[in-house]
N, C-alpha and C positions, 0 to 999 in steps of 0.2 A: 486411438480408434480401436485397436486390438483388445484393450481392456474392456471397452463397452460391449464388443462382441460377445466376449466370454460371459459377462454379466447377463446379457439378453439370453443366451443359450441356456444358461443355468436356470434362469427364471422360467423360460418356456418349458424346459424338461420337468421341473418340479411341479409346474401347474398341471401338466399332462399326467404324470405319474400319480398325482394326488387327487385327480378328478372325482373318484368315487367318494371322497370326504364330503363333497357338496351335494350328493344325490338327495332328491326331495321326495323319494318315494316312501312307502310305509315300512320298508325293511331296515333294520337297524345299522345301516352302513353309511348313514349321512350325518352331518352335524346336526346338533340338537335344535338350533334356531329358536329355542324358547326355554323358559327356566325349567320347565318339568318334562317337556317332550323328550322321549327316549332314555330318560334316566332309569338306570337298572337294566339296560338292554345289553350291557357288557359285563363279563365276569373278570376274575384275575385283577381286581382293582389295585391291589398292591403294586402293579406295574406302573401305576401313575404317581407313586411317592417319589418325590425328588431325591437324588443322591448328591452328596458332597456338600460340606458346610460352606465352602466358598461359593458354589453355585447358588445355593439357597439364600445366602446372605446378599447376593447381588440381585437375586430375583430373575433376571434375564441372563441366559448363559449360552443359548444355542449357536452364536457365532463367536463366542468368547473362548469356550471350552478347549483346554489344551493339556489336560491331565487325565487321569484314569476315570474320573466322573464323566468324561466325554461318552462313555459307553451308554450311559443313560440319555444324555442331552443331545449328542450328535456324535455317531461313531467316527466321523471324519476327523475329529479333534485329537483322536489317539494318534495321528500320525506325527504330531508334534512331540510325543514322548520318545526321546532318542536313546535313553539308556535303560538298563534293568530297574524298574520301579515297582514298588508295591504300595497299596493304600488300603486302610481300613476305616470304614465309617459306621458310626452308631447313632441311631435316632430313637429318641424317647418319644414314641408315638402316642396318640391319645387313647384313652380308655384302657390304659395298661398293656398296650400292645407295644412291641419294639421291632425295629427295622434295622437290619445289619447289611453291609456291603463290603466285600473283600474281592481284591483284584491285583493282578500282576500284569506287567508288559515287558517284552523284550524285543530289541531291534532285529530286523531281518534285513541285512545289508544297509545301505545308506538312506533308502527311500521308503522302507515299509516297516511296520510295527505290528507285532502279534500280541494280542492281550487275552486274558481269560478272567471271568468274574463269577461270583456267586452271591446271590441276593437271598435273604431269608426274612420273612415277615411272620412273626408269631405272637402268641399270647402265653400268659400264665395259665395255670389250671383254672377251668371255668366249671362251676358246678352244674350238673345235669339236673333240670327241673321238668316236670311233666304236669298234665292237667290234674292227675291224681295227687301229686306231691309237689306243689309249686314252690314250697320252701327248700326243696333240694332233696335228692334221693341219697345223698352221701357218696355218690359217684362224680368223677370228674372227667373233662376232655380238654383238649386244646387245639388250637389253630396252628397250622405250619404250612405256609406257603413258600415255595422255593423256585428260584430262577437261576440257571447256570448257563453260560455261554462262551463262545470264542469269537473274538473280533480281529479282523484284518483291516488295517488303514495303511494308506501310502499317499504319496505325491505323484500326480501324473504330469504336472508342470512344477515349476518352482513356486506357483501361487495357488494351484488348484489341487485340493486333496479330497479323497473319498474314504468311506469307511463302510463295512458291512459286518453285521453280527448274525450268527446263528445260535438260538437258545433254546433250552429246554425248560418247560414250565410245569410245575406241579402244585396243585391246590388241595389240601386235605385237612379233614377234621374227623375226630374219632376214627372210624375204620373206612371212611368215604374219601375218595380222591378223584381228581380229574387231572389228566396229563396231556400235553401237547407240545409242539415245536412251532417256534415263530422266528421272524426275520426282521432286522433293523437295517436301514440304509440311510447314508448321509453324505453331504458334500459341503465343503468350505471354500470359499474364494477370498483371497486377499487382493483388493483392488488396487493397491499401491497409491491411493488417494487419501491423505489425511488419516492414514492408519485405518481406514474403513474395511471391515470384513463382513461378508454375507455367509449365512449358514442355513441350510435346509435339511430336513430329516424326516423320514417316515418310520414310525416305530410300530412294532407288534403285528407285522403282516403274518397271519396264521390262519389255520383252519379252526373250526368250531370244536369245542370240548364238552363232555358231559361226565357227570359223577357216576361212579359205580363203586360197590364195596359191600362188605358183609353186612352193615347196618341197614342195607336196602333189601336184603334177602329175608324171606319168611316162608312158613308153610300154611297151607290153607286148603280147605275143601272147596271144590266146584260149588256143590249145593249141600247144605247142611242136612237136608232130608235124605241124601244118598248115603247108603252104608259103604263107605270106601275110605281107604287111607288118604290123608292129606298129601298134597303134591307140592313140590318146591316151587316157589314164585319169587319175583324180583320186582320192585318198583322201578318203572322206567323214568328217568330224569330227562328234563328238557334241555337240549344243547344250548351252550352260550358262546358268544363271540368274544375275542379279546378286545381290549380298548384300543382300537386303531387310532394312531395320533399323527398329526402332521404339525411340524414346528419350523417356523421360518424366523430368522433372527438377523439383526444388523447391529454392528458395535463400531465404535470409533475411539481412538486414543486423542481426547479433546485437548489434552495438554501434556508435554512431556519434556523433561530436561534431565541433567545428569543425576539429579537427586530424586525428583518426583515425577509421578506418572498418574493421570486421571483417565479412566476409561468409563464410557457410557455405553449403555446397551438397551436394545429393545427387542422383545420376543412376541410373536403371535403364535398361538397354539390352539388347534382345534381337534376335538376328539368325537368319537362316534356317540357318546352318551352324556355329554354335558355341553353347556354353551361355550362359545369361543372365549379365549382368555388372553389377555394382554399383560405384559410385564415390562416394567421399566426399572433399571438399576444402574449402579455406578460403584466403582471401586477407586479408592485412593491408596497408592503405594508410596512409601517413603523409603528411599535408599535401597530398594529391592529387599527389604527386611521386614517391615511392618505394613500391614494392609487394614484398611477400614472399609466396610462395604454396607450398602443399604439398597433396598429395592421395595417394589410395590406391585402386587398381583391384582389385577382387575377381572371380574367375571367369576369369582370363587366366593361361596358364600360363607366361608369360615376364615380363609387366609387373606391377608392383605399386606401390611407391613412386614418387613423382614430386615434383619441387620446382622452384622458379624464382624469378625476380626481374624486376622491371620498373622503368624509369625514364621519367618523362613530361615532355615540354617543352611549355610553353604560352606563347604570346605574343599580341600584340594581333590579328594576322591569321592565325596558323596554329598548329597543335599537331602534335607528333610523339611517338612512344613506341618505345622499344626494349625488347624482352622476351627472356628466355633461359630455357630449361627443360632439365632433364636427367631421363631415365628409365633407371634401371639395369634391365637385363634379367638373367635367370637364367644364360643360357649364352652371350650375345653382346656382353657389355660394356654401355657406356653409350650411350644414344641422345641426341644433342645436337640442339636446335633453337634457331633465332633467328628473331625476327620484328621487322620494321621497319615503321612506319607513319607516314603524313604526311597531315595534313588542312588544308583551307583553309576558314576560317569564312566 
């Protein structure tokens, strides 16, 4: 009976905390509720790009996460990282962009884990074009979005874990940038019933940001007819919100013996600027060495099926893992990801 009390309390708490996500007003704090409604109402879109080849290969990871990629999916999962661990992920994103993630974690006593991470989303040099010179001016710029933060996760009971992240976000191109601070919170609960786990997370809780910089500044006269010196002026940019995200997940070990394990998972995700998304996924692990994964994302116009493999190395003093995933898109080819992690026991 106590187990079901915990589950009910977690569910009620999450629904109350995430209530603004279902607002139906005209402000961009609600779920989209339609294919195009509120699209473009949030900035810092790189915060929505998934992290971790294992996670992307499975498709659904909100309640499964137990490695450093938990920082993106559900910070409570970081509590399961018990030793000094580092991870690096690289994603070959569409249109010549790339997405990188680096993170580390260290234990704080027996119940808590502290982690740090850095995400970079960037482009190669992009040629500057104008109305007067649509073929290019010979000058170039690039896009560089960065997110760095610190996560603390731990166990409140032997089955209930929590996690919280504070992060600094910077969006920049040419000499223009927008900066801000945001928070993520998450919980996980192991029911003890058929390996069922529940996960809830709210991501990107933060204030609005707006762009500023040298390229927005100029000199101009108030009136051309007046004989006066030009004055310094600056274009005012409209503030934008971060893509507030709520994720709920459930997973279960549907089969397990001494050699094989099969995990099935389901995620529900709602964001402030796109329609609700649903993800199904699974992972087959043989001998705790080789893993095969597959998933399917619904409610996304470009992404759908995903798949991947993983190889784990375990020795007396350390463990390592290599993961690869691929995600075919409708119009932009295949998105490839690799993840490498190394831990010291």
